[in-house]
C-alpha positions in Angstrom: 315.9 -61.0 200.2 318.5 -63.0 201.9 321.1 -60.2 201.7 320.9 -56.5 201.3 324.1 -55.9 199.3 323.4 -52.2 199.1 323.6 -51.9 202.9 326.6 -54.0 203.3 329.0 -51.2 203.9 331.4 -48.9 202.1 333.6 -49.9 199.2 332.8 -51.8 196.0 333.7 -55.1 197.6 331.7 -54.7 200.8 328.8 -56.7 199.3 330.9 -59.9 199.1 331.2 -60.2 202.9 327.4 -60.7 203.6 327.2 -63.0 200.7 330.1 -65.2 201.8 329.1 -65.1 205.5 326.4 -67.9 205.2 329.0 -70.0 203.2 331.4 -70.4 206.1 330.2 -73.9 207.0 330.5 -74.8 203.3 334.0 -73.4 203.1 335.0 -75.4 206.2 333.6 -78.6 204.5 335.6 -77.9 201.3 338.8 -77.2 203.2 338.4 -80.4 205.3 337.8 -82.5 202.2 340.8 -80.8 200.5 342.9 -81.7 203.5 342.0 -85.4 203.2 342.4 -85.4 199.4 345.9 -84.0 199.8 346.8 -86.4 202.6 345.7 -89.3 200.3 347.9 -87.8 197.6 350.9 -88.7 199.8 350.0 -92.3 199.4 351.4 -92.7 195.9 354.9 -91.3 196.7 355.0 -93.3 199.9 353.9 -96.4 197.9 356.7 -95.8 195.4 359.3 -95.3 198.1 358.4 -98.5 199.8 358.3 -100.6 196.7 361.8 -99.4 195.5 363.5 -99.5 198.9 361.9 -102.5 200.5 359.9 -104.7 198.1 362.3 -104.8 195.2 365.4 -105.2 197.3 364.1 -107.9 199.6 361.6 -109.6 197.2 358.7 -109.1 199.7 355.7 -110.1 197.6 353.4 -110.2 200.5 354.4 -106.6 201.4 353.8 -105.6 197.8 350.2 -107.0 197.8 349.5 -105.3 201.1 350.7 -102.0 199.6 348.6 -102.5 196.5 345.4 -103.2 198.5 346.1 -100.1 200.6 346.5 -98.0 197.4 343.2 -99.4 196.1 341.4 -98.2 199.2 343.1 -94.8 198.9 342.0 -94.4 195.3 338.4 -95.3 196.2 338.3 -92.7 199.0 340.1 -90.2 196.8 337.3 -90.5 194.2 334.6 -90.2 196.8 336.1 -87.2 198.4 336.7 -85.3 195.2 333.2 -86.1 194.0 331.7 -84.8 197.2 333.8 -81.7 197.0 332.6 -81.1 193.5 329.0 -81.5 194.6 329.6 -78.9 197.3 331.2 -76.5 194.8 328.1 -76.9 192.5 326.0 -75.8 195.5 328.1 -72.7 195.8 327.6 -72.0 192.1 323.9 -72.4 192.4 323.9 -70.0 195.3 325.8 -67.4 193.3 323.3 -67.8 190.4 320.3 -67.5 192.6 321.3 -64.9 195.1 323.8 -62.6 193.3 322.0 -63.0 189.9 318.6 -62.2 191.5 320.0 -59.3 193.5 321.6 -57.9 190.3 318.3 -58.2 188.4 316.4 -56.5 191.2 318.9 -53.8 191.5 318.8 -53.2 187.8 315.0 -52.9 187.8 315.1 -50.5 190.8 317.8 -48.1 189.7 316.5 -44.6 188.7 316.1 -44.1 185.0 318.7 -41.4 184.7 321.3 -43.7 186.2 320.4 -46.4 183.7 320.7 -43.9 180.9 324.3 -42.9 181.9 325.7 -46.2 180.6 325.1 -48.0 177.2 323.1 -51.2 177.1 326.1 -53.5 176.7 327.5 -52.2 180.1 324.4 -53.5 181.9 324.5 -56.8 179.9 328.1 -57.2 180.9 327.1 -57.2 184.6 325.5 -60.5 184.2 328.7 -61.9 182.7 330.4 -60.6 185.8 327.9 -62.7 187.9 329.1 -65.7 185.8 332.7 -64.7 186.5 332.1 -64.6 190.3 330.3 -68.0 190.1 333.1 -69.7 188.1 335.8 -68.4 190.4 334.0 -69.3 193.6 332.9 -72.7 192.4 335.5 -73.9 189.8 339.1 -74.8 189.5 340.2 -71.4 190.9 338.5 -72.0 194.2 339.8 -75.6 194.5 343.3 -74.3 193.7 343.1 -71.9 196.6 342.1 -74.8 198.9 345.0 -76.9 197.7 347.8 -74.3 197.9 348.2 -74.3 201.7 348.9 -78.0 201.6 352.1 -77.4 199.6 353.7 -77.1 203.1 352.7 -80.7 203.7 354.5 -81.9 200.6 357.6 -79.8 201.4 357.6 -81.2 204.9 357.6 -84.8 203.6 360.4 -83.9 201.1 362.4 -82.5 204.1 362.0 -85.9 205.8 362.9 -88.2 203.0 365.3 -86.1 200.8 366.7 -83.1 202.7 369.2 -82.1 200.0 366.5 -81.8 197.4 364.4 -79.7 199.8 366.7 -76.7 199.4 366.5 -77.0 195.6 362.7 -76.6 195.8 363.0 -73.7 198.2 365.1 -71.9 195.6 362.7 -72.7 192.7 359.4 -71.8 194.5 359.9 -68.0 194.6 360.6 -68.1 190.8 357.2 -69.8 190.3 355.5 -67.3 192.5 357.1 -64.4 190.6 356.1 -65.8 187.2 352.5 -66.3 188.5 352.2 -62.7 189.7 353.9 -61.3 186.6 351.6 -63.3 184.3 348.5 -62.1 186.1 349.5 -58.4 185.8 350.6 -58.6 182.1 347.8 -60.8 181.0 345.1 -58.9 182.9 346.1 -55.6 181.1 346.0 -57.4 177.7 342.7 -59.0 178.6 341.2 -55.6 179.5 342.4 -54.1 176.2 340.8 -57.1 174.3 337.5 -56.6 176.3 337.3 -52.9 175.3 337.7 -53.7 171.6 335.1 -56.6 172.0 332.6 -54.2 173.6 333.1 -51.6 170.9 332.6 -54.2 168.2 329.6 -55.8 169.8 328.0 -52.4 170.3 328.3 -51.7 166.6 326.9 -55.1 165.7 323.9 -54.5 168.1 323.2 -51.2 166.5 323.4 -52.7 163.1 320.9 -55.5 164.1 318.5 -52.9 165.6 318.7 -50.8 162.4 318.7 -53.8 160.0 315.7 -52.5 158.1 317.4 -49.1 157.5 320.6 -50.8 156.5 318.8 -53.0 154.0 316.7 -50.2 152.6 319.5 -47.7 152.1 322.2 -50.3 151.3 324.3 -49.0 154.1 326.3 -52.2 154.2 329.0 -50.5 152.1 329.3 -47.8 154.8 329.0 -50.1 157.7 331.6 -52.7 156.6 334.6 -50.4 157.0 333.4 -49.5 160.5 333.0 -53.1 161.4 336.2 -54.2 159.8 338.2 -51.5 161.7 336.7 -52.6 165.1 337.0 -56.3 164.2 340.7 -55.9 163.2 341.4 -54.0 166.5 339.8 -56.8 168.4 341.8 -59.5 166.5 345.0 -57.6 167.2 344.3 -57.4 170.9 343.2 -61.0 171.0 346.4 -62.1 169.3 348.4 -60.0 171.7 346.6 -61.4 174.7 347.0 -64.9 173.4 350.7 -64.5 172.8 351.3 -63.2 176.3 349.2 -65.9 177.9 350.9 -68.7 175.9 354.3 -67.3 176.9 353.7 -67.5 180.6 352.0 -70.8 180.3 354.9 -72.3 178.4 357.3 -70.6 180.8 355.6 -72.3 183.7 355.7 -75.7 182.0 359.4 -75.2 181.1 360.1 -74.3 184.8 358.4 -77.6 185.8 360.5 -79.6 183.4 363.7 -77.8 184.5 362.8 -78.5 188.1 362.5 -82.2 187.4 365.9 -82.2 185.6 367.6 -80.4 188.4 366.1 -82.6 191.1 367.0 -85.8 189.2 370.5 -84.6 188.6 371.2 -83.5 192.1 369.4 -86.6 193.5 371.5 -88.9 191.3 374.7 -87.3 192.6 373.5 -87.9 196.2 372.6 -91.5 195.4 376.1 -92.0 194.1 377.4 -90.5 197.3 375.1 -92.9 199.1 373.3 -90.0 200.8 369.9 -90.8 199.1 368.0 -93.8 198.1 366.5 -94.5 194.6 363.0 -94.7 196.2 363.5 -91.3 197.9 364.5 -89.7 194.6 361.5 -91.0 192.8 359.1 -90.1 195.6 360.6 -86.6 195.7 360.0 -86.2 192.0 356.3 -87.3 192.5 355.9 -84.9 195.5 357.5 -82.0 193.6 354.9 -82.6 190.9 352.1 -82.3 193.5 353.9 -79.2 194.8 354.6 -77.5 191.6 351.3 -78.5 189.9 349.2 -76.0 191.8 351.9 -73.3 191.3 351.9 -74.0 187.6 348.2 -73.7 187.6 348.5 -70.4 189.5 350.4 -69.0 186.5 347.3 -69.6 184.4 344.7 -68.9 187.0 346.1 -65.5 188.1 344.3 -63.8 185.3 341.0 -65.4 186.5 341.6 -63.9 190.0 342.2 -60.5 188.5 339.0 -60.9 186.4 337.2 -61.9 189.6 338.4 -58.8 191.5 337.3 -56.5 188.6 333.9 -58.2 188.4 333.4 -57.9 192.2 334.3 -54.2 191.9 331.9 -53.5 189.0 329.0 -55.4 190.8 329.8 -53.5 194.0 329.5 -50.1 192.2 326.1 -51.0 191.0 325.0 -52.5 194.4 326.1 -49.2 196.1 323.9 -47.1 193.8 320.8 -45.7 195.5 317.6 -47.4 194.4 314.2 -46.0 193.9 311.8 -46.0 196.8 310.6 -49.6 197.3 307.8 -49.1 199.7 305.5 -46.2 200.5 305.1 -44.8 204.0 301.3 -44.8 203.7 298.8 -46.4 201.3 296.5 -44.0 199.6 293.5 -44.6 197.5 293.5 -44.1 193.8 294.0 -40.4 193.1 291.6 -38.2 191.2 294.3 -37.0 188.8 295.1 -33.5 189.9 298.7 -32.6 189.2 300.6 -29.7 190.6 304.1 -28.9 189.6 306.0 -26.5 191.8 309.3 -24.8 190.8 310.4 -28.0 189.1 314.0 -28.1 187.9 316.0 -31.0 186.5 319.4 -31.2 184.9 321.0 -34.3 183.5 324.4 -33.1 184.7 325.4 -30.4 187.1 327.6 -28.8 184.5 324.9 -28.4 181.9 321.9 -26.1 181.6 318.7 -27.6 183.1 316.5 -29.5 180.8 313.5 -28.4 182.8 313.9 -25.0 184.5 311.6 -23.8 187.3 308.3 -25.0 185.9 305.1 -24.1 187.8 301.8 -25.4 186.5 298.6 -27.0 187.6 296.6 -29.7 185.7 293.1 -30.1 187.0 291.6 -33.6 187.2 290.2 -35.0 183.9 290.5 -33.4 180.5 293.2 -33.4 177.8 296.3 -31.3 178.4 299.0 -30.7 175.8 302.7 -30.0 176.1 304.1 -28.2 173.0 307.5 -26.7 172.1 310.3 -27.2 169.6 312.6 -30.2 169.8 314.8 -30.3 172.9 312.5 -27.9 174.9 312.1 -30.4 177.7 308.7 -31.9 177.0 309.6 -35.6 177.2 311.8 -34.9 180.3 308.9 -33.2 182.0 306.7 -36.2 181.4 309.3 -38.5 183.0 309.5 -36.2 186.0 305.8 -36.3 186.4 305.8 -40.1 186.5 308.8 -40.1 188.9 311.2 -41.7 186.4 313.7 -38.9 187.1 314.4 -37.4 190.4 314.1 -33.6 190.3 317.1 -31.4 191.1 314.7 -29.1 192.9 311.0 -28.5 193.2 308.3 -31.2 193.4 305.4 -32.9 191.7 302.1 -33.3 193.6 299.4 -35.8 192.8 296.2 -34.9 194.6 298.3 -32.7 196.9 300.8 -35.5 197.8 304.4 -35.4 196.8 305.1 -38.3 194.4 308.6 -38.7 196.1 306.9 -40.6 198.9 305.4 -43.3 196.7 307.0 -46.4 195.3 307.6 -46.9 191.6 305.0 -49.7 191.6 302.3 -47.4 193.0 303.1 -44.5 190.6 303.0 -47.0 187.6 299.6 -48.2 188.8 298.2 -44.6 189.0 299.8 -43.3 185.8 299.9 -45.0 182.4 302.9 -44.0 180.2 303.5 -44.3 176.5 307.0 -43.2 175.5 307.9 -41.6 172.2 309.7 -44.8 171.1 307.2 -47.6 171.5 308.7 -50.7 173.0 307.0 -54.1 172.8 308.4 -57.5 173.7 308.5 -60.8 172.0 305.3 -62.7 172.8 301.6 -62.5 172.1 299.5 -59.4 171.8 297.7 -60.2 175.1 301.0 -60.7 176.9 302.2 -57.3 175.8 299.0 -55.6 176.9 299.0 -57.3 180.3 302.7 -57.1 181.2 301.9 -54.5 183.9 299.1 -56.7 185.4 299.9 -60.3 184.6 296.8 -61.5 186.5 294.4 -59.2 184.5 291.3 -60.9 183.2 290.5 -61.3 179.6 287.6 -58.8 180.1 290.0 -56.2 181.4 292.5 -56.7 178.5 289.7 -56.4 176.0 288.3 -53.3 177.7 291.7 -51.6 177.6 292.0 -52.5 173.9 288.6 -51.1 173.1 289.5 -47.8 175.0 292.7 -47.6 172.9 290.7 -48.3 169.7 292.8 -51.3 168.8 290.4 -54.1 169.7 289.0 -54.5 166.2 292.5 -54.7 164.7 293.5 -57.3 167.1 290.6 -59.6 166.5 291.2 -59.3 162.8 294.6 -61.0 163.3 294.7 -64.7 162.5 295.2 -65.7 166.1 293.6 -62.6 167.7 295.0 -61.8 171.1 297.2 -64.9 170.9 299.1 -63.6 167.8 302.9 -63.6 168.2 304.2 -60.2 167.3 307.9 -61.1 167.0 311.0 -59.5 168.5 310.2 -56.0 169.7 306.8 -56.2 167.9 308.6 -56.3 164.5 305.6 -58.0 162.8 303.4 -55.0 163.5 303.5 -51.5 161.9 304.6 -48.5 164.0 301.0 -47.3 164.3 299.8 -50.7 165.5 302.6 -50.9 168.1 301.6 -47.4 169.2 298.0 -48.4 169.8 298.9 -51.6 171.6 301.2 -49.5 173.9 298.3 -47.2 174.6 296.1 -50.2 175.5 298.9 -51.4 177.8 299.0 -48.0 179.5 295.2 -48.0 180.0 295.1 -51.4 181.6 294.3 -51.0 185.2 292.3 -47.8 184.6 295.0 -45.3 185.6 294.0 -41.9 186.8 296.6 -40.2 184.7 297.7 -41.0 181.2 301.0 -39.6 179.8 301.5 -39.8 176.0 304.7 -38.8 174.3 304.1 -38.0 170.6 301.4 -40.7 170.3 300.5 -39.8 166.7 304.1 -39.8 165.4 303.7 -43.2 163.7 300.1 -42.8 162.6 298.6 -41.9 159.2 295.9 -39.3 158.8 293.0 -41.8 159.3 294.6 -43.4 162.3 295.3 -39.9 163.8 291.6 -39.1 163.5 290.8 -42.4 165.2 293.3 -41.5 168.0 291.5 -38.1 168.2 288.3 -39.9 169.0 290.0 -42.2 171.4 291.6 -39.3 173.4 288.3 -37.5 173.6 286.7 -40.6 175.1 289.4 -41.6 177.5 289.9 -38.0 178.8 286.3 -38.0 180.1 287.4 -40.2 183.0 291.0 -39.4 183.6 293.7 -36.7 183.1 295.5 -37.1 179.8 298.7 -35.2 179.2 300.0 -35.5 175.7 303.2 -34.2 174.0 302.3 -33.5 170.5 302.8 -31.1 167.5 299.8 -32.5 165.7 297.2 -29.8 165.0 294.6 -32.6 164.9 295.2 -33.5 168.5 295.9 -29.9 169.7 292.4 -28.9 168.5 290.8 -31.2 171.1 292.9 -30.2 174.0 291.5 -28.3 177.0 294.8 -26.7 178.0 298.2 -26.1 176.5 301.6 -25.6 178.1 304.3 -24.3 175.8 307.9 -24.9 176.7 311.0 -23.2 175.4 314.6 -24.2 176.4 313.2 -26.0 179.5 311.2 -23.0 180.7 307.5 -22.3 180.7 306.8 -19.8 177.9 303.1 -19.9 177.6 300.2 -21.7 179.2 296.4 -21.5 179.4 293.2 -22.7 177.8 293.7 -24.1 174.3 291.3 -21.7 172.7 293.4 -18.8 173.7 296.9 -20.4 173.2 296.4 -21.9 169.8 295.7 -18.6 168.0 298.9 -17.2 169.5 300.9 -20.2 168.3 299.4 -20.5 164.9 297.8 -17.1 164.3 294.5 -18.7 163.5 291.2 -19.7 165.1 290.8 -23.4 165.7 287.7 -25.5 165.9 287.2 -26.1 169.6 286.9 -29.4 171.3 283.3 -28.7 172.1 282.5 -28.2 168.5 284.2 -31.4 167.5 282.4 -33.4 170.2 279.1 -31.9 169.1 279.8 -33.1 165.6 280.5 -36.6 166.8 277.3 -36.6 168.9 275.4 -35.5 165.8 276.7 -38.6 163.9 279.0 -36.8 161.6 282.6 -37.8 161.1 285.3 -35.9 162.8 286.7 -33.8 160.1 290.0 -32.0 160.0 289.6 -29.1 162.5 289.2 -25.7 160.9 292.2 -23.7 160.3 294.5 -26.4 161.6 296.2 -28.5 159.0 293.3 -29.5 156.7 295.8 -30.9 154.3 299.4 -32.0 154.3 300.3 -28.7 152.5 298.7 -26.7 155.3 300.7 -28.6 158.0 303.9 -27.6 156.1 302.6 -24.1 155.9 302.2 -23.9 159.7 305.7 -25.2 160.2 307.1 -22.6 157.7 305.0 -19.5 158.1 303.4 -19.8 161.5 299.9 -19.4 159.9 297.7 -21.0 157.3 298.0 -19.9 153.7 294.6 -21.4 152.6 291.1 -20.6 153.5 289.6 -23.4 155.7 287.3 -25.9 154.1 287.7 -24.3 150.7 286.8 -26.6 147.8 289.8 -27.0 145.6 289.3 -27.1 141.9 290.3 -30.3 140.1 294.0 -30.3 139.3 294.9 -30.4 135.6 298.3 -29.8 133.9 297.1 -26.3 132.9 296.1 -25.4 136.4 299.2 -26.9 137.9 301.4 -24.9 135.4 299.4 -21.7 136.2 299.8 -22.3 140.0 303.5 -22.9 139.6 304.1 -19.9 137.4 302.2 -17.6 139.8 303.7 -19.0 143.0 306.2 -16.7 144.7 309.9 -17.8 144.5 311.3 -18.6 147.9 314.0 -16.3 149.3 316.9 -18.6 150.2 319.2 -15.9 151.3 317.9 -14.5 154.5 315.1 -16.4 156.2 313.4 -14.4 158.8 313.6 -15.4 162.5 310.5 -17.4 163.4 309.3 -17.7 159.8 309.6 -21.5 159.9 308.8 -22.0 163.6 305.4 -21.4 165.3 307.2 -21.4 168.6 309.7 -18.7 167.5 307.8 -16.0 169.4 308.3 -17.9 172.6 312.1 -17.2 172.4 311.4 -13.6 171.6 309.2 -13.3 174.7 306.3 -11.9 172.7 303.8 -14.2 174.3 305.7 -15.1 177.5 303.9 -15.1 180.8 305.8 -17.6 183.1 303.3 -17.3 185.9 300.3 -18.5 184.0 298.5 -21.5 185.5 296.2 -23.8 183.7 292.6 -23.5 184.9 290.0 -25.7 183.3 287.0 -24.4 181.6 287.5 -20.8 182.7 288.3 -19.6 179.2 290.9 -17.3 180.5 294.6 -17.1 181.3 295.3 -16.4 184.9 
């Protein structure tokens, strides 16, 4: 990159110096052209002075034609210089867009995830509007005004020469203009900030409504959302009117001051003409020069707000540029890892003032196989996955991949070695193929198809009207949640990562799709380490190891065949038994004792154990049998639910099965 804004120095505005440094020759060109433009601007008042004082009085027609020809030449050069100056300013604008815009995009992509999560999405979007503000200020009327202001001294000097009495009038009026310009900037800037805050609040609500448009339509939430929107919209309108009123007041005040100045100059000038201390030409020329002098000052009244916006935009951009980025380059290049993961005393807190989301976790995942993370909501499972992939920087402890600390590797390398599917699947507008190959844009068709086959989504894709070229709409809106989930898994598998991290991959799947995912995970875990966050008994039954978390701490870990009975008080069909069934050509049925039906899933959640005999053949339901079941069913006790009666992880809190030093060891059948 041409500039490293992050290393520019201290302070939010330090980045501006290295950006402007290469522009010094351009600035000199603009100032030089502005000097010539302002010198040429003296031609019109001098022309007027000569015509009234010499041509009209003496009848010098030849002199008049000479003056006219001179003015034509001046006008031509004036147009050429102004056009050249505008061309240079466009170059500055392009430089801002290319360099600052690119630096901001790169910085945004390289910030740690926890930093990005501290601010809402519209804050990061507003940064690119700040880039536009910097561009418009450095290349628009505001920059030209700054170049023209110093030449006000030139006009004052000429007025001193041709109309000394009127010079002192302008010296009295100029401070008034400067005060009005400063005051307008302060007042209007505060009003503009208040308006921006209400605009951001309103736009954030609208963005949420657009994202949740399906829910709003389905539940007819428009009646509930309208008052919220109206309240924010009314606040925005009120602030907009207030800002507009203040802006118009100072703009009108500046125009009134200009008119008043003209009246005062003409009045005093006429008195001096009567006293034969001033000529008519000098008075008219002074009025023209005062217009050139007061014009930029009057513009300054309106532009001061833009300068304040520029300063605030530079500060906001500087705050982002000063943030520490993720590691961009690795110290050494290593071969693709085998997939061994070791977590040592890993602790992470989102804020120093809150309890750690992950607290002193020690665990080892051997290469290959399927490993599960379980625990109730908020126990730190998703956070642990992000720490494993290096998306979060640990407060203490470390994550080792094949014995190497992941902190020494770049985000690009870690993303190549580890595929990741978040709980909320995110796809982008485009084709199916584009979404699968985003990580590796140069991936061949064969690689894309192979990843799709491994994810079990190839058949679905080729059944689409345009196959892999099918447009999926904004955020994959034309696909179901389960279809998006499988495509996301295919995307994670592209490049054949050594480790695959899945966060609730079956959350959007129906029972049949969940069985298909079960087969997929069995297959892909043969050649890589797969770590899955899940509550699904179907997926838990095929896991080799299980790590149970509670309130961020390791509560239980070990081989699945010993952990599942402790969690669910039941024997589960082992992964080996399921694989043997598949090898014998039989379909993978619901694992024994683990959620054979939807009612059994509910029973596990409520009672911590199954209330039905596995694989029992249910009699056909009839109204009589249903009535008999309902009449014989025990009435639920709503008064005093027992602790842990509705949570298979309740015992973890009570430390009944807690052994924080257990490590996962593959295929040993024991807890160690």
